[in-house]
N, C-alpha and C positions, 0 to 999 in steps of 0.2 A: 619915801623910804628908799627908792631906787637911787636917788641922788646921794643919800647918806652912805649907802653901800659902796657906790663908786668912789666917794671921797675917802672912805676907809681903805679901799683897795689901793688907791693912788698913794696914800700915806705909807702903806706897807711896801709898795714897789719902790718909793723914794728911799725908805730906810734900807732896803736890801741893796739898792744901787750904791748908797754911801758905803755900806759894809764891803761890797765887792771892790769899790775903788780903794778903800783902805787896805784891803788884802793885797791888791795889786801893788800898792806903794810899799807895803811890807816885803813883798817878794822881791822887789828891786833892791832892798837893803841887804845887809849881810845875813848869813844863815843864822847866826846866834840871836840877832834881833827878832828874826821871823819866828824862830822856835820859842822865844821868850813870850812874845805877844800872841802866839797861836791859840792857847787855851781861852784867852779873853775874847778873841775874835769868834771862835767856835760857839762860845756861850751867847754872843750877840746874835749869831745866825740862827741858833736853835731855840730862841725864845718862842715858846708856844703861843699860837694865836687861838682865841676861842673859835669853835666851829661856827660858821655862819648859820644864822637862823633862816631856814627855808620858808617861804611864804606858803600858806595853805593852798592846796590845789596845784602846786608846782610839779608834783610827781605824776608820772603817767598812770592813768586809771587802768591797771592791768586787767582786772576782770572784764572790763568793757570790751577789750579787744581779744582776749584769749578765752573767756568763758564760753562754753558750748561752741567752740570754734568750728568743728566739722559741721554742726547743724547750721550755723550762720553762713558758712560757705555754700552749703547745699541750697539754702534759701535764696542766696544771691544768684547762684547758677540757674535756678529755675526761671529767672527772668531773662536769661541769656541763651541757654541751650535749648535747641529745638529738636524734635524728633519727626522723621518722615515715616508715616505708617506703612508705606509700600516702597521697597527698594527693587529696582529693575535688575533682571538677570541678563548680563551682556551675552551669555552663551546661547540665548534663545533669540536674540534680535536678528531680524532679516539683515543680510549683508548690506542692503541699501541704507540702513539706519546706523546712527552713531549715538551713543549715550554720553551724558555729561559725566564729569569726573566723579561726582557724588552719587551717580546712578539714580537720579531722580527725574531726569528729563530726557527726551528723545527727539531727534530731528533727522532730516535727510542727510546722508553722507555726501560730502563734496569731493573727497579724494578717491583715488583708485585702489588704495590698500584695503583689500577685503579680508575679513576674518575667515577661519576655516569652516568648511561646510560640515559641521558635526550633526549628528542625528537629532539633537534637541532644537536646532535652529530652523526658523521659518525660512522658506525659500520662494514662496509665491506672494503671500500677503505681507504688507509692511507692518508686522506685528512684533511685539516683545511681551514676555511674561514676567510677572513678579518673582522675586527670588524665593519667597516663602509662601506656602499654601496654607489653607485653613480647613480644619476638619471638625471645628466646634466653635461655639461662642458667637459674639457679634463683632463686626469690624466695619470701619468707616474710613474713607479716604476721599479727598477732593482733588480734582484734576483740572488744570488750566487748559482750556481749549480755544481761547480767543484768537490765537494766531493760526488755527487750523481750519482749512476749508472743507476737508473730508476727514472724518474720524469715526472710530468705533471703540467702545471700552465697556468692560464688564468683568465677568468671571467665566472660567472654563475649567474643565477637568485636566489633570496631568496627562491622562492617556489620550487626549484628543489629538488627532493627526495634524502635524504641523507642516508636513511636506505636501506639495501640490495645492490644489484649489478646493479642498474638501473640508477645511477647518471649520467653516461656519455652518456646515450641514447638521451637526449634532453637538450636544453638550456645550452650548454657548448661550449665555444669558447676558445680553448687552443692549445698549442704546447706540444709535449712530446718527451722524449728520452728514449730508452730502449737498454742498452748495450747487454742484453741477447736475444733481438729480439723475444719476445714472439708472437706467431701467433694468440693468443686469443684476443689481444688488437688492435682494429681497429679504435678507435675514434681520433678526432683531427688531427693535422698536425704533422707527424713524422719528427723529426730532426735527420739526419743521422750522423752528426759529433758531437763529444763531445765538449761541450762549458764550459767556465769558468763562464759566467753569461748570463742572458737573460733580455732584456728590454721589458716591456709591455707598449704600448701606447693605451689608451682608449679614443676615441672621441665619447662620448655618443650621442651627437646631430647629428653627421654625420653618426652614426651607423657603426663605424669601430673599430676593435681591431687589432693592428699591433704588430708584434714581431720582434726583431732584436738582433744582437750580438753587444753590446756596445763596446767590445774590438776592433773589426775590423770594426765596423760601417756597418755591413752587414745585409741586410733585410732578414728575414726568411720567414714570411708569414703574410698575412692580411685577416681577416674575415670581411665580410659586413653583416649587419643585421639591422632590425628595432627594436630598443629597446623600449619597452613599460613599463616594470617594472624595478625596481631598480636592478642593477647588483653588485655583490660582487667579489672581487679578491679571487681566491682559489689556493691552493698549495697542491700537492699530491706527497709524497715520503716517503719511510721508511729510507732514507739516509738524511744527513743534508742539509737543505736549509736555506738561510739567506737573508733577505731583506736589501739592502744597505741603509744607511742614506744619507741624502743630507744636504749640508750647507744652512743655512738661508740667503737669499739674501735681 
């Protein structure tokens, strides 16, 4: 069928080429001859051709691409877009720490350009607090700790003192790891084995903070408390820590 269509088109092109050639010859002659033959030439050019018959399925299937378009785009984006359950607050980070551009990881600062010493900022411990607190519901986040030799993470109250060395004295529920086994640090629950990541599960209404190893699905420790004030996630380490993103469901 395609071959027949091409032959038909070639025949039409050839006929038009002859007509154009004849017109050019006529234009070279005198004006009276051209005007006399012009109506005949126009009639030859304007011979109507039947509309070509389009094969079935040749048209674009419009509903397939435009039907429920916002929903289809949303479904596609679910497999691409990720959400990080905790975003770090750079205004609280110890001056020795630097956050990533997306505010999901922290590590030791290497340059000398220090941020301002505002009241919300830690000045003794290498800590940083999450940007949003929780005062109800259940919340969960995973933290990568495999590159860190000393770390602490959990939740604390917004009113807990961040200046000086008294932060871990009250209102802190956390687990920690210390490869160097410092005898001076006695707060929280000490994790003895080195981990790749830690999962934090906060149930504010029931008053529990649970920690586990998401790689082996092993429970580490659970704190029970009566939460009255808003609590914030906190992270403490001079070595790299990163909060894992989760897919949007």
